[in-house]
Short mmCIF file of the C-alpha atoms (twelve columns), coordinates in Angstrom:
data_MODEL
# 
_entry.id   MODEL 
# 
loop_
_atom_site.group_PDB 
_atom_site.id 
_atom_site.type_symbol 
_atom_site.label_atom_id 
_atom_site.label_alt_id 
_atom_site.label_comp_id 
_atom_site.label_asym_id 
_atom_site.label_seq_id 
_atom_site.Cartn_x 
_atom_site.Cartn_y 
_atom_site.Cartn_z 
_atom_site.pdbx_PDB_model_num 
ATOM 1   C CA . MET A 1   -28.450 -6.803  -13.980 1 
ATOM 2   C CA . ASP A 2   -27.480 -3.492  -12.392 1 
ATOM 3   C CA . PRO A 3   -24.868 -3.565  -9.579  1 
ATOM 4   C CA . ASP A 4   -27.339 -2.859  -6.757  1 
ATOM 5   C CA . ARG A 5   -29.635 -5.728  -7.768  1 
ATOM 6   C CA . ALA A 6   -26.634 -8.028  -8.158  1 
ATOM 7   C CA . ARG A 7   -25.373 -7.172  -4.665  1 
ATOM 8   C CA . ASN A 8   -28.812 -7.701  -3.155  1 
ATOM 9   C CA . LEU A 9   -29.128 -11.096 -4.828  1 
ATOM 10  C CA . LEU A 10  -25.691 -12.202 -3.708  1 
ATOM 11  C CA . ALA A 11  -26.445 -11.156 -0.134  1 
ATOM 12  C CA . SER A 12  -29.840 -12.900 -0.041  1 
ATOM 13  C CA . ARG A 13  -30.525 -16.443 1.166   1 
ATOM 14  C CA . PHE A 14  -30.791 -17.481 -2.490  1 
ATOM 15  C CA . GLY A 15  -27.314 -16.226 -3.274  1 
ATOM 16  C CA . GLY A 16  -25.317 -19.111 -1.772  1 
ATOM 17  C CA . PRO A 17  -24.111 -20.630 -5.064  1 
ATOM 18  C CA . ALA A 18  -23.294 -17.181 -6.440  1 
ATOM 19  C CA . ARG A 19  -21.316 -16.298 -3.303  1 
ATOM 20  C CA . THR A 20  -19.396 -19.552 -3.532  1 
ATOM 21  C CA . GLY A 21  -18.665 -18.875 -7.192  1 
ATOM 22  C CA . TYR A 22  -17.530 -15.313 -6.472  1 
ATOM 23  C CA . GLN A 23  -15.125 -16.492 -3.788  1 
ATOM 24  C CA . ALA A 24  -13.813 -19.358 -5.908  1 
ATOM 25  C CA . VAL A 25  -13.159 -17.128 -8.910  1 
ATOM 26  C CA . THR A 26  -11.399 -14.514 -6.747  1 
ATOM 27  C CA . TRP A 27  -9.232  -17.189 -5.107  1 
ATOM 28  C CA . GLY A 28  -8.367  -18.682 -8.487  1 
ATOM 29  C CA . GLN A 29  -7.462  -15.304 -9.949  1 
ATOM 30  C CA . ARG A 30  -5.169  -14.521 -7.011  1 
ATOM 31  C CA . LYS A 31  -3.346  -17.835 -7.412  1 
ATOM 32  C CA . LEU A 32  -2.951  -17.460 -11.174 1 
ATOM 33  C CA . ILE A 33  -1.744  -13.871 -10.893 1 
ATOM 34  C CA . ALA A 34  0.789   -14.759 -8.200  1 
ATOM 35  C CA . THR A 35  2.113   -17.698 -10.220 1 
ATOM 36  C CA . TYR A 36  2.319   -15.692 -13.455 1 
ATOM 37  C CA . ASP A 37  4.067   -12.728 -11.827 1 
ATOM 38  C CA . ARG A 38  6.493   -14.988 -9.983  1 
ATOM 39  C CA . ALA A 39  7.499   -16.610 -13.270 1 
ATOM 40  C CA . ARG A 40  7.866   -13.441 -15.321 1 
ATOM 41  C CA . VAL A 41  9.570   -11.043 -12.885 1 
ATOM 42  C CA . ARG A 42  13.316  -11.108 -12.544 1 
ATOM 43  C CA . ARG A 43  14.785  -11.471 -9.078  1 
ATOM 44  C CA . GLU A 44  15.382  -8.066  -7.540  1 
ATOM 45  C CA . PRO A 45  19.031  -7.312  -6.704  1 
ATOM 46  C CA . PRO A 46  19.505  -7.998  -2.967  1 
ATOM 47  C CA . ALA A 47  21.033  -4.561  -2.363  1 
ATOM 48  C CA . GLU A 48  18.009  -2.800  -3.878  1 
ATOM 49  C CA . ARG A 49  15.558  -4.928  -1.917  1 
ATOM 50  C CA . ALA A 50  17.509  -4.254  1.285   1 
ATOM 51  C CA . ALA A 51  17.504  -0.506  0.614   1 
ATOM 52  C CA . THR A 52  13.726  -0.578  0.172   1 
ATOM 53  C CA . ALA A 53  13.294  -2.523  3.415   1 
ATOM 54  C CA . GLU A 54  15.367  0.079   5.250   1 
ATOM 55  C CA . ARG A 55  13.771  3.200   3.760   1 
ATOM 56  C CA . VAL A 56  10.102  2.122   3.478   1 
ATOM 57  C CA . THR A 57  7.511   1.153   6.095   1 
ATOM 58  C CA . ILE A 58  4.101   -0.237  5.155   1 
ATOM 59  C CA . ALA A 59  1.236   1.303   7.161   1 
ATOM 60  C CA . ALA A 60  -2.068  -0.566  6.932   1 
ATOM 61  C CA . LYS A 61  -5.462  -0.402  8.641   1 
ATOM 62  C CA . THR A 62  -7.552  -3.449  9.525   1 
ATOM 63  C CA . PHE A 63  -10.831 -4.136  11.330  1 
ATOM 64  C CA . GLN A 64  -12.480 -7.457  12.219  1 
ATOM 65  C CA . ARG A 65  -10.682 -9.299  9.390   1 
ATOM 66  C CA . PRO A 66  -7.592  -11.044 10.838  1 
ATOM 67  C CA . ALA A 67  -7.486  -13.660 8.064   1 
ATOM 68  C CA . VAL A 68  -7.602  -10.949 5.409   1 
ATOM 69  C CA . ALA A 69  -4.862  -8.972  7.179   1 
ATOM 70  C CA . ARG A 70  -2.650  -12.063 7.351   1 
ATOM 71  C CA . ARG A 71  -3.260  -12.680 3.645   1 
ATOM 72  C CA . PHE A 72  -2.134  -9.102  3.007   1 
ATOM 73  C CA . VAL A 73  1.093   -9.608  4.977   1 
ATOM 74  C CA . ARG A 74  1.861   -12.871 3.161   1 
ATOM 75  C CA . SER A 75  1.406   -11.186 -0.198  1 
ATOM 76  C CA . ALA A 76  3.492   -8.163  0.789   1 
ATOM 77  C CA . ARG A 77  6.391   -10.441 1.694   1 
ATOM 78  C CA . ALA A 78  6.603   -11.481 -1.965  1 
ATOM 79  C CA . THR A 79  8.090   -8.095  -2.735  1 
ATOM 80  C CA . PHE A 80  8.958   -6.366  0.564   1 
ATOM 81  C CA . ASP A 81  11.148  -7.399  3.512   1 
ATOM 82  C CA . GLY A 82  10.803  -4.332  5.718   1 
ATOM 83  C CA . ARG A 83  8.665   -3.252  8.638   1 
ATOM 84  C CA . ILE A 84  4.858   -3.413  8.466   1 
ATOM 85  C CA . VAL A 85  2.679   -1.469  10.905  1 
ATOM 86  C CA . ILE A 86  -0.965  -2.537  11.166  1 
ATOM 87  C CA . ALA A 87  -3.471  -0.416  13.079  1 
ATOM 88  C CA . ASP A 88  -6.232  -2.718  14.343  1 
ATOM 89  C CA . ASP A 89  -9.397  -1.500  16.101  1 
ATOM 90  C CA . SER A 90  -11.068 -4.918  16.149  1 
ATOM 91  C CA . ARG A 91  -12.703 -6.362  19.261  1 
ATOM 92  C CA . ARG A 92  -9.706  -8.673  19.487  1 
ATOM 93  C CA . PRO A 93  -6.736  -7.125  17.687  1 
ATOM 94  C CA . MET A 94  -4.785  -9.616  15.622  1 
ATOM 95  C CA . VAL A 95  -1.512  -11.183 16.708  1 
ATOM 96  C CA . HIS A 96  1.229   -11.770 14.154  1 
ATOM 97  C CA . ARG A 97  4.348   -13.882 14.612  1 
ATOM 98  C CA . ASP A 98  6.479   -12.009 12.099  1 
ATOM 99  C CA . PRO A 99  8.860   -9.855  14.215  1 
ATOM 100 C CA . ARG A 100 8.838   -7.257  11.447  1 
ATOM 101 C CA . VAL A 101 5.072   -6.771  11.821  1 
ATOM 102 C CA . GLN A 102 3.863   -4.395  14.541  1 
ATOM 103 C CA . VAL A 103 0.157   -4.452  15.416  1 
ATOM 104 C CA . LEU A 104 -1.210  -1.326  17.089  1 
ATOM 105 C CA . ALA A 105 -4.241  -2.270  19.199  1 
ATOM 106 C CA . LEU A 106 -6.737  0.615   19.178  1 
ATOM 107 C CA . PRO A 107 -10.093 1.078   20.962  1 
ATOM 108 C CA . PHE A 108 -12.874 -0.869  19.278  1 
ATOM 109 C CA . ASN A 109 -14.283 0.750   16.127  1 
ATOM 110 C CA . SER A 110 -12.039 3.811   16.389  1 
ATOM 111 C CA . GLY A 111 -12.271 4.231   12.652  1 
ATOM 112 C CA . VAL A 112 -10.089 4.394   9.597   1 
ATOM 113 C CA . SER A 113 -8.733  7.913   10.079  1 
ATOM 114 C CA . LYS A 114 -7.579  7.395   13.667  1 
ATOM 115 C CA . GLY A 115 -6.063  4.088   12.653  1 
ATOM 116 C CA . ARG A 116 -4.147  5.566   9.734   1 
ATOM 117 C CA . ASN A 117 -2.859  8.401   11.908  1 
ATOM 118 C CA . ALA A 118 -1.732  5.953   14.606  1 
ATOM 119 C CA . ALA A 119 0.111   3.845   12.029  1 
ATOM 120 C CA . LEU A 120 1.686   6.951   10.515  1 
ATOM 121 C CA . ASP A 121 2.903   8.079   13.939  1 
ATOM 122 C CA . ALA A 122 4.694   4.738   14.317  1 
ATOM 123 C CA . VAL A 123 6.608   5.158   11.054  1 
ATOM 124 C CA . GLY A 124 10.253  6.156   11.351  1 
ATOM 125 C CA . SER A 125 11.370  5.673   7.752   1 
ATOM 126 C CA . GLU A 126 11.674  8.230   4.972   1 
ATOM 127 C CA . PHE A 127 8.874   6.662   2.932   1 
ATOM 128 C CA . VAL A 128 5.562   5.095   3.919   1 
ATOM 129 C CA . LEU A 129 3.410   2.769   1.844   1 
ATOM 130 C CA . VAL A 130 -0.221  3.485   2.773   1 
ATOM 131 C CA . THR A 131 -2.633  0.632   2.110   1 
ATOM 132 C CA . ASP A 132 -5.628  -1.388  3.313   1 
ATOM 133 C CA . ASP A 133 -5.827  -4.941  4.597   1 
ATOM 134 C CA . ASP A 134 -7.655  -6.359  1.557   1 
ATOM 135 C CA . ILE A 135 -4.890  -5.449  -0.884  1 
ATOM 136 C CA . VAL A 136 -2.907  -8.275  -2.493  1 
ATOM 137 C CA . PHE A 137 0.675   -7.752  -3.685  1 
ATOM 138 C CA . THR A 138 2.619   -9.983  -6.050  1 
ATOM 139 C CA . LYS A 139 6.234   -10.211 -7.210  1 
ATOM 140 C CA . ALA A 140 5.337   -7.621  -9.853  1 
ATOM 141 C CA . SER A 141 4.144   -5.063  -7.278  1 
ATOM 142 C CA . ASP A 142 7.360   -3.090  -7.397  1 
ATOM 143 C CA . VAL A 143 7.871   -1.147  -4.167  1 
ATOM 144 C CA . THR A 144 11.491  -0.520  -5.094  1 
ATOM 145 C CA . ALA A 145 10.494  1.130   -8.391  1 
ATOM 146 C CA . ALA A 146 8.144   3.444   -6.482  1 
ATOM 147 C CA . ARG A 147 10.912  4.301   -3.996  1 
ATOM 148 C CA . ARG A 148 13.428  5.042   -6.735  1 
ATOM 149 C CA . TYR A 149 10.869  7.187   -8.557  1 
ATOM 150 C CA . LEU A 150 10.374  9.401   -5.488  1 
ATOM 151 C CA . GLU A 151 14.131  9.613   -5.004  1 
ATOM 152 C CA . ASP A 152 14.556  10.742  -8.608  1 
ATOM 153 C CA . ASN A 153 11.624  13.194  -8.584  1 
ATOM 154 C CA . PRO A 154 11.826  15.425  -5.499  1 
ATOM 155 C CA . ASP A 155 8.818   17.505  -6.648  1 
ATOM 156 C CA . VAL A 156 6.482   14.528  -6.198  1 
ATOM 157 C CA . ASP A 157 5.118   13.517  -2.775  1 
ATOM 158 C CA . ILE A 158 2.988   10.472  -3.621  1 
ATOM 159 C CA . VAL A 159 3.221   7.768   -6.285  1 
ATOM 160 C CA . GLY A 160 0.230   5.482   -6.581  1 
ATOM 161 C CA . PHE A 161 0.035   1.862   -7.659  1 
ATOM 162 C CA . THR A 162 -2.582  0.795   -10.196 1 
ATOM 163 C CA . LEU A 163 -5.291  -1.089  -8.311  1 
ATOM 164 C CA . VAL A 164 -7.021  -3.955  -10.139 1 
ATOM 165 C CA . GLU A 165 -10.408 -4.948  -8.719  1 
ATOM 166 C CA . LEU A 166 -11.002 -8.702  -8.461  1 
ATOM 167 C CA . PRO A 167 -12.796 -10.703 -9.704  1 
ATOM 168 C CA . ARG A 168 -14.300 -8.290  -12.237 1 
ATOM 169 C CA . TRP A 169 -10.845 -7.240  -13.427 1 
ATOM 170 C CA . TYR A 170 -11.184 -3.509  -13.825 1 
ATOM 171 C CA . VAL A 171 -9.241  -0.395  -12.816 1 
ATOM 172 C CA . VAL A 172 -10.710 2.876   -11.559 1 
ATOM 173 C CA . ASP A 173 -8.744  5.917   -12.686 1 
ATOM 174 C CA . THR A 174 -10.133 9.167   -11.282 1 
ATOM 175 C CA . GLY A 175 -10.548 12.286  -13.389 1 
ATOM 176 C CA . PRO A 176 -9.842  15.986  -12.785 1 
ATOM 177 C CA . ASP A 177 -13.121 16.418  -10.857 1 
ATOM 178 C CA . ALA A 178 -12.267 13.847  -8.161  1 
ATOM 179 C CA . LEU A 179 -11.841 16.385  -5.338  1 
ATOM 180 C CA . PHE A 180 -14.514 18.097  -3.285  1 
ATOM 181 C CA . PRO A 181 -15.615 21.500  -4.600  1 
ATOM 182 C CA . GLY A 182 -13.732 24.101  -2.606  1 
ATOM 183 C CA . ALA A 183 -10.431 22.225  -2.501  1 
ATOM 184 C CA . GLU A 184 -7.362  24.375  -3.067  1 
ATOM 185 C CA . LYS A 185 -6.019  24.651  -6.593  1 
ATOM 186 C CA . PRO A 186 -3.682  21.689  -7.255  1 
ATOM 187 C CA . VAL A 187 0.038   22.343  -7.442  1 
ATOM 188 C CA . ARG A 188 0.434   20.620  -10.822 1 
ATOM 189 C CA . THR A 189 -1.943  20.130  -13.749 1 
ATOM 190 C CA . PHE A 190 -4.001  16.954  -14.110 1 
ATOM 191 C CA . GLY A 191 -2.348  14.598  -16.594 1 
ATOM 192 C CA . GLU A 192 0.968   16.471  -16.607 1 
ATOM 193 C CA . LEU A 193 3.888   14.049  -16.864 1 
ATOM 194 C CA . ILE A 194 6.531   14.168  -14.147 1 
ATOM 195 C CA . GLY A 195 9.334   11.688  -14.683 1 
ATOM 196 C CA . GLY A 196 7.070   9.893   -17.169 1 
ATOM 197 C CA . LEU A 197 4.135   9.414   -14.758 1 
ATOM 198 C CA . PRO A 198 0.846   11.373  -14.987 1 
ATOM 199 C CA . VAL A 199 -0.391  13.708  -12.262 1 
ATOM 200 C CA . ARG A 200 -3.618  12.727  -10.544 1 
ATOM 201 C CA . TYR A 201 -5.591  14.646  -7.928  1 
ATOM 202 C CA . LYS A 202 -6.921  11.515  -6.198  1 
ATOM 203 C CA . ILE A 203 -5.746  7.921   -6.503  1 
ATOM 204 C CA . ALA A 204 -6.547  4.490   -5.049  1 
ATOM 205 C CA . GLN A 205 -5.780  3.860   -1.400  1 
ATOM 206 C CA . VAL A 206 -2.459  2.150   -2.030  1 
ATOM 207 C CA . TYR A 207 0.528   4.406   -2.632  1 
ATOM 208 C CA . LEU A 208 4.081   5.193   -1.585  1 
ATOM 209 C CA . ALA A 209 4.574   8.632   -0.065  1 
ATOM 210 C CA . ARG A 210 7.175   10.769  1.601   1 
ATOM 211 C CA . THR A 211 6.463   10.362  5.305   1 
ATOM 212 C CA . ALA A 212 7.123   14.031  6.059   1 
ATOM 213 C CA . SER A 213 4.731   15.110  3.294   1 
ATOM 214 C CA . ILE A 214 1.887   12.900  4.548   1 
ATOM 215 C CA . ARG A 215 2.357   14.212  8.072   1 
ATOM 216 C CA . MET A 216 1.599   17.719  6.823   1 
ATOM 217 C CA . VAL A 217 -1.912  16.564  5.887   1 
ATOM 218 C CA . ARG A 218 -2.760  13.477  8.002   1 
ATOM 219 C CA . TRP A 219 -6.290  12.069  8.151   1 
ATOM 220 C CA . ASN A 220 -9.288  13.753  9.685   1 
ATOM 221 C CA . ASP A 221 -10.150 12.146  13.035  1 
ATOM 222 C CA . GLU A 222 -13.708 13.475  12.657  1 
ATOM 223 C CA . LEU A 223 -14.257 10.901  9.906   1 
ATOM 224 C CA . ARG A 224 -14.575 7.290   11.001  1 
ATOM 225 C CA . MET A 225 -15.001 5.627   7.590   1 
ATOM 226 C CA . VAL A 226 -15.258 8.070   4.650   1 
ATOM 227 C CA . ASP A 227 -11.723 9.443   4.741   1 
ATOM 228 C CA . HIS A 228 -10.345 9.048   1.228   1 
ATOM 229 C CA . ARG A 229 -11.716 11.958  -0.808  1 
ATOM 230 C CA . ASP A 230 -11.365 14.326  2.152   1 
ATOM 231 C CA . PHE A 231 -7.669  13.471  2.494   1 
ATOM 232 C CA . PHE A 232 -6.828  14.240  -1.123  1 
ATOM 233 C CA . SER A 233 -9.047  17.336  -1.157  1 
ATOM 234 C CA . ARG A 234 -7.141  18.732  1.833   1 
ATOM 235 C CA . ALA A 235 -3.815  17.672  0.277   1 
ATOM 236 C CA . SER A 236 -4.606  19.606  -2.898  1 
ATOM 237 C CA . GLY A 237 -2.479  22.726  -3.088  1 
ATOM 238 C CA . THR A 238 0.181   21.116  -0.890  1 
ATOM 239 C CA . LEU A 239 1.124   17.682  -2.205  1 
ATOM 240 C CA . VAL A 240 1.826   16.414  -5.723  1 
ATOM 241 C CA . THR A 241 0.459   12.968  -6.628  1 
ATOM 242 C CA . VAL A 242 1.157   10.760  -9.636  1 
ATOM 243 C CA . VAL A 243 0.134   7.225   -10.566 1 
ATOM 244 C CA . ASP A 244 2.268   4.464   -12.061 1 
ATOM 245 C CA . GLN A 245 -0.045  2.785   -14.567 1 
ATOM 246 C CA . GLY A 246 2.326   -0.154  -14.977 1 
ATOM 247 C CA . ASN A 247 2.819   -1.042  -11.308 1 
ATOM 248 C CA . PHE A 248 -0.051  -3.296  -10.218 1 
ATOM 249 C CA . VAL A 249 -1.615  -4.435  -6.967  1 
ATOM 250 C CA . TYR A 250 -4.937  -6.224  -6.531  1 
ATOM 251 C CA . HIS A 251 -8.088  -5.597  -4.498  1 
ATOM 252 C CA . ALA A 252 -9.781  -8.728  -3.141  1 
ATOM 253 C CA . ARG A 253 -12.792 -7.552  -1.120  1 
ATOM 254 C CA . THR A 254 -14.903 -9.489  1.398   1 
ATOM 255 C CA . PRO A 255 -18.421 -8.442  0.318   1 
ATOM 256 C CA . PHE A 256 -20.161 -11.267 2.190   1 
ATOM 257 C CA . ASP A 257 -18.703 -10.540 5.623   1 
ATOM 258 C CA . VAL A 258 -21.965 -9.348  7.188   1 
ATOM 259 C CA . GLU A 259 -20.522 -7.941  10.428  1 
ATOM 260 C CA . TYR A 260 -17.691 -6.090  8.699   1 
ATOM 261 C CA . THR A 261 -20.010 -4.685  6.039   1 
ATOM 262 C CA . ALA A 262 -22.470 -3.398  8.668   1 
ATOM 263 C CA . PHE A 263 -19.741 -1.311  10.304  1 
ATOM 264 C CA . ARG A 264 -18.301 -0.280  6.925   1 
ATOM 265 C CA . ALA A 265 -21.706 1.002   5.788   1 
ATOM 266 C CA . ASP A 266 -22.257 3.080   8.944   1 
ATOM 267 C CA . THR A 267 -21.344 6.354   7.250   1 
ATOM 268 C CA . ALA A 268 -24.218 8.731   8.076   1 
ATOM 269 C CA . ALA A 269 -22.213 10.812  10.577  1 
ATOM 270 C CA . ASP A 270 -19.269 11.055  8.167   1 
ATOM 271 C CA . LEU A 271 -21.438 12.146  5.253   1 
ATOM 272 C CA . ALA A 272 -23.146 14.778  7.431   1 
ATOM 273 C CA . TRP A 273 -19.748 16.149  8.483   1 
ATOM 274 C CA . LEU A 274 -18.489 16.227  4.897   1 
ATOM 275 C CA . SER A 275 -21.651 17.996  3.781   1 
ATOM 276 C CA . ARG A 276 -21.190 20.711  6.395   1 
ATOM 277 C CA . HIS A 277 -17.466 21.141  5.777   1 
ATOM 278 C CA . TRP A 278 -17.328 20.942  1.980   1 
ATOM 279 C CA . ARG A 279 -20.888 22.175  1.341   1 
# 
């Protein structure tokens, strides 16, 4: 069955058992992965973990999914002790008891770009970990390794994690044609190794970056939802991006959240703007 037909079936009134199965498999995979990674990863030296907490801030965007955002924070704490900033443009912005978590309450449905910019403006550390609320970290999601890589490679601005999609268990790795036509010529060649990691022009939306570098580009407030390709297309010619193919995080979507999906799919204005700008 092709993906569109599968999605339609799962979303229909006949898709109840399939939806339950999808959610059960995803939950089971998350638990198994967390247990496996906890058993196989050595305890990080306290001094290194403390340095990462001091020099890195996580900046995330959430909307109408407080349970998912709390799941994200719980998973991040497996590997990261520092400050987390969450931009929330929900009807009722979430409240979090962790004193190291700051929730920025934004006007309802402000959009991804405005949320990311607001979170970025609240970052005071040298590095920022940009991510979404449906990302799941484990003990093996090595924020410290990403920090040390950027410290050792001053020519690189962004290092991406490898994002594994659950429950289908696949990774999307973009090619050299991932940017919009008309983007500036990239600073470094696609696939070139810098410090052992390959250059990419566009990566998944979970990466560690130099805060000052990201602030040179920022996100386009004209785009409410479709921000990702535009960001990396505008960053081309300015920032250098690599991906660590051995540093994993996981993507656990909520495809059956009808309200969230309706807002997420409202992209007509964004696509019209992108068409005019990038032709």
